[in-house]
N, C-alpha and C positions, 0 to 999 in steps of 0.2 A: 084575170091578171090585168091590171092597168096599162093602159098605152103607154106611161111613162117607162114603165119595166120594160116593155116590147122594145122601145126606142134604144133604151141602155143597154138591152142583151144585143140588138142588132149593132150598135155601135162597138159593144166589146167583142163581138165575133169578128168583126173587121179588123179591130186592133189587135187580137190574138194572131190572126193570121198575118198582120204586118209583121209582129213579133216573133213568130215563127221565122218568117222569111229573114229577118235581122239575124237571128240566131244561127240560121243555116248560112248566111252569107259571112258571118264572122265565127265560123265553127271551129278555129284552130289559133286561141291566142296562146300567150306563154303560160299561163297556169293550168288550164283544165278544158277539156272539151265539153260542151253543153248538153250532152245526150240526156241527162237526167232533167236538166232544166227544160228543155225541149218537150220531155214526157210531162213535165208539171203544167206548162204552158197548153199542152195537148189535152190534158185532162180538163184544165179550166175551159178550155174552148168546147169541150166536150158537154160541159154542165150547163154551158150557155145556151147551146143548140137543143138541150133537153127541155130547158125552161121554155123555149119558143115554141115547143109542140103544142098545138091545141090541145085544150083540155078535153075535148072528144075522143082523142086519139086511145085506142084500146089497149093496154099493155098486160102482159100474162100476171096472173097471181097479184101477189102484194106489192108488185114493182111499179109504185107511182112516179109520177115527175119529180116530186119531192124528194123521194126515197134515192131515186137512179142519180139526181143531179148531186146529192149530198155525198153519194158513194163516189162519184167521180171527183168531187172536191176533197175527199178524204185521200184518195189517191193521189191528187196535185198536191196535198201536204206532206205526203210521205216522200214522193219523188223530190219535192222541192228541198226538205230538210236532208234528203241524203246529197244533194248538191251543194248545199249551203253548209254542211259539215266537211266535205271534201275541200270546199274552198278555204275554209276558215283553219280546220284542223290540219289540213295537208295529208289526210288519213281517211280511212273508210268510215268510221264512227261504227262500229260493231254494233253498240248500245242501241243504235236509232233502228235495228231490226226490229225491236219490239214493238216500233210504230205501226207496223203492217197489221198488228192484232186489232187494230181500229177498224179498217176496212172489212178485214175478214171476219171480226166479230158483228159487223152490221149485216153481212151477208147470211152470216148463222142466225141471227136474230129475225131476222125477216121471213126466215124458213118456219120457226117455230111461233110466229105471232100470226093472229088473225088478221086477214087483209084490211077488216073494216077498223084495225086499231093500228096499222099503220099509215101515220099522219104527219112523219117527218117533212117540213118543208112547206105544208100546207098552211094557209091562213089559220091563225089563232092556235098552232099546234103546242106553243112553248106552253099554253095555260094549262093543257092535259097532260104534258109529257110526263109530270112528276106522279102521275095517279098509278103509276106502274104497269098500265095496260100497254102502252106505246114503246115495247122494248128497242126495237130499232133507234128510235128516238134518244131514249137515254143511252144507249151504246154510242152513238153520233156525238152528242154534248161530252161525255166521258172521254171519248176517244179524242176529240178535238182539244179538251182540258190537258189530258195527261202528254198528248205530243206535243203541244205547245211548250208546256212547262219543261218536258225533259229536252227538247231542244233549245230553250231558253237557256237551262242549267249548262248545257254542254257549251254554248257559245260564250255564256259568261265565264266559264272555265277556261276557256281558250282567251278570252280577253284578259284574265289575270294571271296566266300562266306563259303569255306569248312572251318570246324572247327580244321581238323589235316592236317600237311603237307602232308601226304601219300594221303588222299583223293585228296588233290590239286594236288598232282603230277599224279594220277590216272586220273583225269579230263583233264589234259594236254595232258597225253598219248593219249586218246581218241580224243582229238583237232588233234593230228599228224595224227592217223589213218583215221579220218573223212575226212581231207584235202587230205589225199593219195588215199582214196576211191572215192573222188570227181573227182580228175584227172584222176583216173583210168576209172571211169565211161564215162569221157567227152574223153578220147582217145578212149575208146571201141566203141562209137557210132558215132566218129568224120567223119568216112569214107574214111579217107585219108591213102592210102597205107602204107607210111614210119610210120605213128604213131599209126595205129589202132592194130598192133600186139602187142605194149607196153601196150595196155589196159587190155587185161586178166591177164597179168603178175603183172601190178600194183594193180589191183582188189584182185587178189590172194594174193599179199604181204599185202595188208590193211586187209583181212580178216583172214589171218594167224597171223597177229598181233593181232586182236580182238580176236581168239583162245588163244593166249599167254596170254591175260590179263583176260581172262575167267579161265585158269588154273593156274594163279599166283596169290597168296594171295598178294604180292607186286610186281608191275612192277618196272622195273629200274628207277633211278632218271634221268628224262629228261632233267632237267637244270643241272645236273652235267655231263650227257653224252654229252649235246651240248658244255660245257666248254670244257670237255676233247678233243671234236672233234676239237674244235677251237685250242685248243693248238697244237694238230698233224698237222692239216691244216697247221698253222703258222711254225711249225717246218719243215714239209714238203717242203714247199715254200722257206723258207731260205736256206734249205740244197740243194735244187734244183739250187737255184740262185747261190749259192757258187760254186757247180759243174759246173754249165753252164759258169760261169765268168772264171774259171780255165780252161776249155776247150777253150774257146775264148782266152785267153793267149796262151797256148799252141800251138794252131793253128797258131797264128802270130807271134810264135818265128823264128827267122831266124838262126837257128842254123843247120850247117848239122847234118846228121844222125852220131852217134857215141856215144863216152863215154860223151862227153860234152851235147849232147842232152839228154840222159837219166839221167845225173846229174840234167839238167835243170828241167827236167819233175820231178824227186824226189824232189826238191827244191818246186816245184809248188804244190806237194802234201801236203807234210809238211805244207807249209803255209795255204793251203786250210784247212787242219785238224785243225790246230791251231785257223785258224779264226773260224772254225765251233764251236770247244769246247767254244771260247770266246763268240760268239754268243748265244750258248746254254745257257751259264750262264747269260748272260745279259737277254736272255728270261725268265729264273727261276726268276731273280731279279723282272721283270715286273710281273711275273705271282703272286708273293709272295706280290708285291704292290698292284694289284687291287683284289687279291683273297687271303688275309693274313689268317694263319691258323697255329697254334703251332703243332709240331711233337707231338705224343701219349706219347711219352718218357718225353719230356721237360713239357709237360702240367701235366701229372701226378706227376712230381717231384716237379713243382710248387705248386701243390694242396696239396702234403703232407707236403712241408715245411710250409704252411699257416697254416692248421688244428692243427699242432704240437703245434703252439703258444697258442691256445685256452685253457683255464682253466674252464671258467665257461659256461653254456650251452646255454644260450642266446649269448655269444660271440663266441661259436662255429658256431652255426646256421649262424649268421651274416659273419662270416669269410668263411664258408663253401658255402654258397649261392652265395656271391660276387665273390669268386675266381672260382666258377663253371659257373657263368654266364661269367665270364671273358675267361676263357681256353677254354670252349666248346663253346663259342659266342652264348649263348641262351639268350632268352628274360627274364626268370625268372627261380628260382630253389627253392627247399626247402627241407625240411626233416619231416620225420614221425616218431615219436617215438612208439616203441610197449611196451605195458603195459600189462603184464600177471597178471590180479587181483586175479586169483585163485577163484573167484566166480562162473563162470562156465567154467569147463575145457574144453569144445570143443569150446569155442569163447576167441578171444583176444582183448583187446582195443587198438586203435589205435589212436594218437592225432598227428593233423598236426601242427607243431609248426610255430607261426609267428613271425615276426621281433618285436622289443620292438615298442610299442604304435601303432599296427597294428590292435589291438581288440584281442577278444577272439579267444582261438585257437580252431579249428574245431574238433570234436571228432566223432568217428565210431567204428565199430566192425568187426572182420575178423574171419570168421570160418576157424577152422582147417581142414576141410574137402572141403573147397573151393579150386578150381582150382588156384586162384590167390595165397593162401597160399602154395599149393603145389609146384606152380612154383617158388615163390621167397624163401620160408623158406627150403623146402626140396631138390629142384633141384639146389637153390641158382644160378638162371639165371636173368639176366635182363630181364624186361619186357616193351614192348611199349604199350602206349595207344591205337594205332591202332590194334594191336594183342588182346588187352583185349575188343576192340568195334566188331571187326569182326573175330577174328579168332575162326575156329571150335573148338579148344581145350578149349576155354572159354565160349560155350553156355551157360552150366550150372551155371554159376556164378549167385548168388543171385541179386536180382533186387537192393535191398539197397546198397550192395558193388558195383555193377556197377554204380548206381548214385552217390556214395560217390567220386569214383575215377574219374567219369567224371566231378564233379563239381570242381576238382582242376585245371583243365584246364592245365594239365601237359601232356607231350610227352613221357616220359621214366621213368621207376624205376627200382632202384637196391637194393638188400637186404644188409645190413649190418648185417654181423654176427661176434660174437665173442663167442668163446668156444661153438660151435656148437648150438648156439642160435641166433634167428633173433632179435635184439635189436632195429633195426630202418630201415628206408627205406629212401635212397637218391633219389633225383626226379629232372628233370629238364624238361623247357618248349620248345617251339619250338624256332627254329636257328633265329637269325635276318634276316637272308636271306629268311627264311620259306621254306629252303629245308628240305625233311624227313632225319632223322637220320640213317645213316649207321649203319651195323652190327658192323664196327670198333668203331663208336660213342658209341654204346651200350657197348661194351666190354669196353671202356675207362670209361665209367660212372661206370660199374661194379669193376673196379679197383679202383677208387675213392672211391667207397662205402667200399671196404675192407680196404683202409688206414684210413678211417673215424671211423673204429670200436673201436679201443682202445681210441681213443680221446672222443669219445661219451661215453665208458663206464666210463672215469674218470671224465667227467664232469657231467654225471648223479650222480655219487658218491657224487661229491660236492655239486651238487643241492639237494641230497636226506640230507646231512649232513646240508646244511643251512635250509632247511624246518624242520628238526628234532629240530634244536636250535631253529628258529622261534616259532615252536608248544610249545617248553618247555617254550620259554619267555611267549608265550600267556598263558600258562598254570600256570606259576608263578604270571602273571599279575591277572588272575583269583582267585588263591588262596589269592593273597593279598586283592583283592576287598572283596572276601568271608569272610577272616579274619576281615576286617573293618567292614563289614555287620554283622559279628557275634557278633563282639564287640558292635555294634550299639543294636543289638538285645538282648544281656545281659545285657547292661544298660537299654535297654526297660524293661525287665523282672524285673529289681531291682526297676523301676518305677512302674512298675506294684504292685509289692508287697507292697510298701508305698501307691499307690494308693488305691489298694485293700483292705489294712488294714483300710485304711482312710474310705473307703466306706462303708466296714461292721462295723466298730467300730460306725460311726456316728449312723446309725439306731438302733444297738444295745446299744448304750449309751442311747438314746432317749427310748428305750423301759425301759431299767433298770431304768432311771430316774422317768418316770412317774409310773412305777410299785411302786417304792420307795415313790412317793406322794401318790398314792392311798391307799398305805398300811398304810401310817401316817395318812390321812386324815381318814381311816375308823377307826382307833385306837381312834382317837378323836371323832369321830361320826359327822364331819364336812362335809360329803360329800351330795353335792345334785345332782339332775339330770343333770343341764347344766353342773357342772364341770366333771361329768362322760361321758357325750357325747363329749365334746371336747377333753379329754384325749384319750378315746376311738379311736377318728379320728385319733389324732396324732400317736397312736400306729398302726393304720391300715396303714397308710402312710409309717412309718418306715417299718413294716412288708413287704409291697409291693417292697419297695426299695430294701429291701435285697432280696426279691423272684426273683426281675428282674435280680439283679446281678449273684444270683446263676443260673437262666435259661441260662443267657448269657454265662456263664463258661460251663454248660452241652451242649448247642448248638455247642460250638466250641470244645468240646470233641467228640462229636458224628460226626463233620465234619473232625475231624483228622483221625478217623479211618473208616470214609466213611459208618457211621451207621446210618445215618439219613434218616428215612423212610418218604416217601411223600405220599399224598393221592390226587390223580389226578382226577378232574372234570372240565368241562367246564365253562369257566369265562370269563367276559368281561373285559379287560384292566383298562376301566373308573371305573368299580365299586372297582378294585383293589387299584388304586391311590387314590379314593375317601375314602375308607376305611382306607387306610395308612395315609391321611392327617386329617382326623376327629379329632382325639384326640390330635392333635398339633394344633387345630384352636385357642384355648383361649392363648397358648404360643405366636403363631404368632402375634395375636392382642397385647398382651402385650409388645412384642419388637417392635411393629409399623412396622411390615414386610409386603410386598406385594407379595402374592403366587398366580400366575395364571397357569392354565392348558388349554393348547389347542390340539386341533386334536385328543382328545382320543377317542371321540365318534363314530369316522369312522373306528376304529381299529377292526380288526375281532376276532371272539372267540378264545381263545387259551386254550389248555388243560394244567392244572397246579395245584400245591398245592396252593389254595389262600391264606391259613393262612399264610404259610411261604412266599409267595411272597410279601403279604402285609407287612410281618414283614421286609423283604429285603429293600423295598423301602422305608420303614418308618425310617430305620436306615440311609439310605442315605440322606432322607429329613431332618433328626433330625440333622445330621453332618451339613448340609447346614446352618440350623437354628442357631447352635452354632458357625459357623466360619463367619457368616454375620452380619456386625455390624447393631445396631438399626436403622431402616427406610429404610434398604436394600430391594433388590428383590430377589424372587426365581421363576424361570420358568420350567414348565413342559410340553414338547412338545412330540408327538408321532407320527409315520409315518410308513408306509408298504414299507420294501425294499425287493430286490431280493439278494440272495446269488450266489456265482459262479456255483452252481449246478441248479440256476434258481428256487429254492423254495424260498416261502415269509417268511419272518420273520419280527419281531417288532422291531423297533428302538425307545427306550424312551431316552430322553436325559433331565437332571435335570441340569441346570444351576443356579449360584447364583453370587452376587456381593460382596464376602467376602474377605479375606485376600489373598486367592491364596494359592497355594504349590508349593514349588522349585521343579525342574526337578527331582533331584535325589530321592525325596521324593514320587513321584506318584505311583510307584509300593510298595514302603514299607508300605504306610498308609494301605494296604490290609492285612499286616502281624499281626498276633496276638499281643496284647499289646503295637503295636506301636504308638508312638504320634509324630508328625512333628516339634513339639514346647516343650518349657520346660515346664513340667507339674507344676513346683512351680509356675509358672506365670498365671496358670489357676484361673478362678474364680470357687466358687462352684455353683452346680446345673447343671442338664443335660440341659437346655435350655437357658441359659443365654451364653451372649457373651463371646467367648474363655472359655466356662463351661467345667470342667473336667468331666471325665469318665473312665472306664475301659479300653478302647481302643479294644473294640471286635466288635463294630457295623458293621464297614466296613468289617471285617472278615467274619462274619455271612452272610452279604448280599452277597459278592462273591461267598460263598460255596452254600447259597441257590440258586442264579443264575445259577451257573456252574452244579448244579444237575439237572435244568431243561435242561440243553444242551446250554445254552447261555453264555455270556460274558458279564463283566463289566470293563470299565477302565475309567480313569480320564484324563484329560487334564487341564494345566494351565501354564500361562506364567510367574508365580514366585510368589513369597511371598512378599507381601508388605503391611506393617500395615498403610500406608498414602495414598496409590492409589488405594487399593483394586481392583486387576485385576481380582477377582474371579476365579472359578472353576467349569467347566463342566464334569459330570459324564454322561457316555453313557451305556445303559443297551440293549445289545441285545438278545432277546428272539425268539426261533423257535416258530411257531404256534403249533407244535407237539412234544413235545421232544424225545429223542432218545430211542430205544427198551430196552437198558440195563439200564434204569434208575431205581434205587431200589424205589418201591412203596408198599403201604398196601391196598390190596384188601379187600373190605368191603362186607359180603354177608349178607344175609337176618336176620341171626341170631345174627350179630352185632360182629362175630368173625373176628379178623384181621390176615391177613397172608402175611408176607413180600414175596410177589412173583411179577415177571414182569407182568404186565398187558397190553394186546393187545389195540394197539391205535386204537380209532373209528373213523371211517371216518367221515370229517367235510363236 
């Protein structure tokens, strides 16, 4: 082997030792430990040491220097690929395990091949490798080609599928180092005297590049570097061409030496310099044409002019994002508002503002102790998504915060600071050409965020003022509606006084009249048994009517102060409904109404105050009887449903074919004394069509049902005395009422104590 190769190998060994020391010293960076890369450098070092062995060294069997060196380089490539995929893909890359077949195949091939035909790595072996006799050589070349192609495919896949430009740029960097390493290995084992000394140097260059990637959180912009190199190359070529052309002209000048010759050379130099300046300006114009971009000063000035025009918050966000997209040439941008709610002093609310019509704003929280908050609000520095995802400084970020910022699909963030407080965050997405953002880009974003501060504060003040005005208008409308409702209820109370006076006076007048008749007949001695029985019966009915009215008023007063005591026991819903409608059967027949009850027998047992629940359902059925014309229909159905928590409850539906209720009155009918219709048009009698009453039945029904932890509401398409749209009442009852329900516990002695009672297990 030539002395040049020996010198190169000796230099390579020293460089590999230094590289191993550097990797060991820098063994714990933010991304990945360099174990596999250290194995790769060690295998390359072993290959160089083997090549330095004298040719006279005796090696066992077919294991020549060339084979052992190639075998070591194969393992170097395998371990290098393992590290490169782990760094670029951030995963193990199981498909790369197939590359192990390369060195293993070489080892198998050397045992089945005659030692005389194992010439891999020896001078001129490439000329005879395809003869089919050098099987280890064929395996070496095929393994190198297959492994390189597989590794490049995986890296290109990472490049095209990367979520961040920095990751794509890192994958592209590994593509370059892989291509360099492949060429270096091929030169290393070529056996050509001119090319082989270049092999160790190229391999060392590739491994040094891998060590640089290991130690660097960000690698340099590959595409930007290629563009800059291309610009420099074009400029060098053009400059060289101008100088060469000038020298050729000067060489062909037919001027004798002297002042004229010096003057001619000076003129040529001036013309060449002028032409060079013009050419450079032309090249700058071409560069701006194919790689357009504004200067930072012009971009920030344009952004400042645009955002200063915004008044409203939505307008500011629209202008800021559009201008930012244009001046920074990014695909998307946005703004996050910071809201200090004051509820939790250790956390602040953040809201991602979207453009008009883009859906609801995305909301989240940011801890004041978070590294993100410390970087943006305290240090006031721009932050890239790549640093947030992979930077060592941000390892302790909460998962929720990391996922929140990751879901935005943005690449950089800059704080908007006003009066030492962060009020927002300006953010931008990837560039149009998918190149990573440079430090200059981050600084420009931070400058634009600073210029947004005053405009954002003013816009938020305008938005807060508008929100305050809208809130005041809404409150005024609510007050107006409340006043209308109070006026309505006040008139209802007035009507109630009239109705209650009538309801009380009627039975009292009857009582007084019959008492006077009894007194007169008694004085005249004309009383007989039949007359006394009839008058007593009328007196009893008048007394019961008065008693019912007073009981209803007492029940309502108890509901007002939440003082209604309930006595709970297990009961069947079917029995409750039957007891509620039995006293109404005669009135239903008299009115020729049809009443049906379905699905009640299958309902489960419930825990309730049976007497009160019978009263509530009877009041609702009575209401249906009064407002359903003669010959109408009333249906009662029951079913078992599940609430949001998965608990069973009973849904009872009472529907009629009556006059219906207008939408504004569907809730008011449950208010005390309220009547949806003119009481002066009502007929007398509690069960006649449109019959009068004090207006307390539905109020009591709702109070009793809600005391059981249930709900009751009504639905109707409207009021119509001709089409009779009807009304449907829904009763929602839990199988077991809540624990805090007021109850009466009855002990063996008959004493009643209003205390909470444990719910028995059903």
